N, C-alpha and C positions, 0 to 999 in steps of 0.2 A: 768323117762327118763335117768337115770344114766348109763344104759348100752349103749344106743344110744349115749349119749354124749361122753362116753368114746371111742366109736368107731369113731365117727365123728371127734372129736378133734385129735385123733391119726393118722386118715387117711389124714386129712387136714394139719397137722403140725408134720410129722414124726420126724423131727429133735429135737422136743421138748421132745420126750418120747422114753424110752427104752423098754417099755412093756405096754400093755393094757389088763386089765381084765374085760370083759363084761359079766354080769350075766343077763339073760333074756333081752337081748338087743331088742329094737323096731326095728327090721330089717323086712321089708316088701317088697315083690316084687310088681309090679304095679297091678297085678290082686287082690292081698289081699287089697291093698290100695283102689281099685276101688269098691271092695265089701262091705266096711264100709257102714253102713247105714248113711243117711244124718244127722240124729240126733247124732250118734256117732262122724262122722266127725266134725260137728259144735261144739260139746262139746269139743273135744280133739285136734282138728288139725286146726281150722280155725283161731285161733290166730297167729299160725305160718305160715300157708300156704295160708291164705286169705279165705274169705268166697266165695266159688264158687259153682255153681250148680254141681249136681252129674255127674258121668260118666267121660269120658276122659278129661273134662275140668279140673280135679284136677292134671292132670299130667303137671303141668306148668314148665317153666324153673327153677323156685325157687325150686320147688319140686325135679327136676332132679339134682340140685346142692346139694341138701341136702339128697338124697337117698344113703344109704350106698352101695347097690348094684350097683348103677350107678357110684358112685365114685371108687369102686373097679374095675368095668369093665374098666373105663377110665385110671387108673394109671398102670404104668409099675411094673412089679413084683420086679425089684431092688428096687424101692421106697417104695413098700408095705413091703418088708422084712426088712426094717430099724427098724421096730417095731416087738417085739414078742407079738403074740395075744393069748389070752385065751378066749374062747367062752364056756359059760356054761348056758345051758337053760333046763328047765324041760320038760319032754315028755307031760304033760298035759298043758303046756303054750302054748296059741294060737300062739305065736311068735316063736315056735320051727321050723316051715317050713322056715321062713326067715333066722334063724340062721343056719340052715342046708344048705340052699342055699348059704350063705356066705361061710360056710366051703367048699362047693363044688367049689366055685369060687377060693377060696384060693388054693385048691388042684390042680385046673387046671393050674393056674399060679405058682404053685410050691413055694408058700408062706409058710414058716414055721409057724405052729400055733398048738394050742391044742384045741380039742373040747371035751365037757362033755355033754352028754345028760343023765340026771339022772331022777329018779322018783320024780315027783314033779310039782307044778303049778307056776303061776306067783304071788308069794307072799314072805313075809318076811321069813316064815318058810324054804322056799327053799333056798333063798339067804343066811340066816344065816348058813345053812348047807353047804354051798360051799365057804364061804368067806376065811376060813383057807387056803384051798388048792389054792385059787386064790392069796392070800397074799403071799404064798410060792413061787408061780410062778413069781410074781412081785419081791419079794426079790432076786430071783436068777439072775435077770437082773443086780443087783448092784455088783455081783462078778466079 
């Protein structure tokens, strides 16, 4: 959950960050979240969002408050633009759709950011291949 944590913390506390580099971030729209099987939801999300029956019951106020896309939707572009964002996700990563939706929301709000969709999946091989460029992006924030 490193990519998700990067986005969540930088969106909630933009005055604490100059840049944020999220690789393979767990960004999901409501539809993708609802499509998770009960087994996957219970194993991966019930500790954070609570054990709830499937369907729209999962879209609780707590979920809304922690959904990257909902946060971006509710924030002003001026606040979102306080942080420089680097979004990098593999084309074979099941999270690529959510990362692309985040990119589209940033474009619509004219929030400066970088998007990289490269060949790869949601694994260490992919993340290792992108970390150098992500660190350069972060480093540029200190100049």
